[in-house]
C-alpha positions as semicolon CSV with decimal commas, in nm:
position;residue;x (nm);y (nm);z (nm)
1;M;0,202;-5,242;5,079
2;V;-0,119;-5,190;5,276
3;L;0,054;-4,931;5,488
4;A;0,189;-4,750;5,180
5;A;-0,159;-4,750;5,025
6;A;-0,309;-4,608;5,347
7;E;-0,044;-4,334;5,354
8;A;-0,126;-4,251;4,990
9;C;-0,490;-4,209;5,097
10;E;-0,386;-3,969;5,371
11;D;-0,173;-3,770;5,126
12;K;-0,475;-3,720;4,900
13;K;-0,697;-3,611;5,193
14;A;-0,912;-3,925;5,191
15;E;-1,172;-3,944;5,467
16;D;-1,236;-4,219;5,723
17;T;-0,965;-4,460;5,604
18;R;-0,997;-4,802;5,766
19;I;-0,805;-5,122;5,734
20;L;-0,991;-5,446;5,800
21;E;-0,793;-5,762;5,868
22;L;-1,012;-6,039;5,731
23;D;-1,059;-6,375;5,893
24;A;-0,877;-6,637;5,686
25;V;-1,165;-6,883;5,719
26;D;-1,432;-6,628;5,624
27;A;-1,249;-6,464;5,333
28;G;-0,980;-6,681;5,183
29;F;-0,927;-6,460;4,879
30;T;-0,744;-6,171;5,049
31;D;-0,594;-6,068;5,383
32;F;-0,697;-5,703;5,415
33;F;-0,956;-5,454;5,296
34;L;-0,849;-5,092;5,284
35;I;-1,166;-4,880;5,280
36;T;-1,165;-4,504;5,232
37;S;-1,387;-4,221;5,108
38;G;-1,355;-3,915;4,889
39;S;-1,586;-3,616;4,866
40;N;-1,621;-3,624;4,484
41;E;-1,536;-3,839;4,181
42;R;-1,219;-3,647;4,098
43;Q;-1,087;-3,700;4,449
44;T;-1,162;-4,075;4,447
45;Q;-0,983;-4,105;4,111
46;A;-0,686;-3,906;4,246
47;I;-0,669;-4,137;4,549
48;A;-0,668;-4,444;4,322
49;D;-0,399;-4,289;4,102
50;E;-0,180;-4,206;4,403
51;I;-0,210;-4,559;4,542
52;E;-0,120;-4,710;4,206
53;I;0,176;-4,476;4,152
54;R;0,314;-4,527;4,502
55;L;0,291;-4,906;4,495
56;K;0,442;-4,914;4,146
57;K;0,732;-4,693;4,256
58;D;0,797;-4,851;4,597
59;F;0,711;-5,217;4,532
60;Q;0,714;-5,254;4,152
61;T;0,360;-5,394;4,161
62;Y;0,038;-5,318;3,981
63;P;-0,317;-5,402;4,081
64;N;-0,442;-5,735;3,952
65;S;-0,761;-5,557;3,844
66;V;-0,929;-5,218;3,883
67;E;-1,303;-5,158;3,865
68;G;-1,506;-4,837;3,864
69;R;-1,224;-4,589;3,802
70;R;-1,406;-4,411;3,520
71;Q;-1,721;-4,341;3,724
72;G;-1,534;-4,276;4,048
73;E;-1,825;-4,364;4,276
74;W;-1,678;-4,692;4,401
75;I;-1,328;-4,782;4,286
76;L;-1,203;-5,131;4,366
77;M;-0,833;-5,213;4,330
78;D;-0,733;-5,577;4,376
79;Y;-0,372;-5,628;4,485
80;V;-0,438;-5,997;4,572
81;D;-0,306;-5,973;4,931
82;F;-0,532;-5,676;4,993
83;V;-0,822;-5,503;4,822
84;V;-0,872;-5,125;4,816
85;H;-1,225;-4,982;4,817
86;I;-1,251;-4,608;4,746
87;F;-1,606;-4,476;4,784
88;L;-1,793;-4,154;4,753
89;A;-1,922;-4,085;5,106
90;E;-2,289;-4,151;5,018
91;K;-2,206;-4,477;4,833
92;R;-2,001;-4,599;5,128
93;T;-2,295;-4,536;5,361
94;Y;-2,532;-4,713;5,123
95;Y;-2,322;-5,029;5,072
96;D;-2,184;-5,038;5,429
97;I;-1,912;-5,286;5,340
98;E;-1,773;-5,284;5,696
99;R;-2,101;-5,433;5,819
100;L;-2,081;-5,715;5,562
101;R;-1,750;-5,834;5,709
102;K;-1,850;-5,877;6,073
103;S;-1,567;-6,121;6,147
104;A;-1,304;-5,871;6,026
105;Q;-1,100;-5,678;6,279
106;T;-1,036;-5,308;6,228
107;V;-0,665;-5,231;6,238
108;D;-0,557;-4,869;6,273
109;L;-0,238;-4,740;6,114
110;K;-0,044;-4,738;6,441
111;Q;-0,136;-5,101;6,508
112;L;-0,040;-5,197;6,155
113;K;0,298;-5,023;6,183
114;T;0,365;-5,195;6,517
115;M;0,260;-5,532;6,379
116;L;0,487;-5,489;6,074
117;L;0,782;-5,380;6,290
118;K;0,740;-5,691;6,508
119;K;0,720;-5,922;6,205
120;T;1,027;-5,758;6,053
121;A;1,223;-5,789;6,378
122;V;1,130;-6,158;6,410
123;A;1,224;-6,225;6,048
124;R;1,560;-6,052;6,089
125;A;1,636;-6,226;6,420
126;K;1,611;-6,573;6,268
127;P;1,951;-6,694;6,153
128;A;1,966;-6,766;5,785
129;K;1,990;-7,133;5,704
130;K;2,313;-7,210;5,528
131;A;2,311;-7,455;5,246
132;V;2,490;-7,769;5,356
133;K;2,683;-7,938;5,080
134;K;2,679;-8,310;5,122
135;T;3,014;-8,464;5,052
136;V;3,066;-8,832;4,991
137;P;3,397;-8,975;5,111
138;K;3,625;-9,075;4,822
139;K;3,644;-9,439;4,928
140;A;3,268;-9,466;4,944
141;A;3,236;-9,293;4,609
142;K;3,477;-9,541;4,448
143;A;3,297;-9,834;4,602
144;T;2,969;-9,728;4,452
145;V;3,124;-9,662;4,112
146;T;3,302;-9,997;4,069
147;R;3,087;-10,260;3,908
148;S;3,140;-10,625;3,871
149;K;3,185;-10,741;3,516
150;P;2,930;-10,982;3,383
151;A;3,055;-11,338;3,349
152;R;3,160;-11,452;3,004
153;P;2,953;-11,720;2,850
154;K;3,133;-12,052;2,834
155;A;3,244;-12,157;2,491
156;K;3,067;-12,460;2,348
157;R;3,273;-12,769;2,301
158;D;3,199;-12,998;2,016
């Protein structure tokens, strides 16, 4: 989904798109930040719309929340596993979000594609575990089913 969102940014002529892989210890709330810039509010809104449309169409998913779409200066889209930040160029410089996440590693699109291809190949190479149906031998099943009858109380003699 991160890759599809980054490609949507490219399609809408976004500038300086970066993907940061966050350290799990430092930021436990998400795995990736996708950070990009637009030259004006209409472009940032168009980028956000394209990301939302593409992820809805390809993955049947919507953002958990969206902030700042109306103003268009800094749009934040939370997809849980990754967060998209779409800035106006001057707002991106001012907030410098890349500097705030020093432990994050920048991943370029080629690296991300390679990483995803490797993960896919590993996942497909693993044999699927077949469900093993446990069968109980008939003799053992009968032995567990049979119960001893409770003893009858002795009749009282006068």
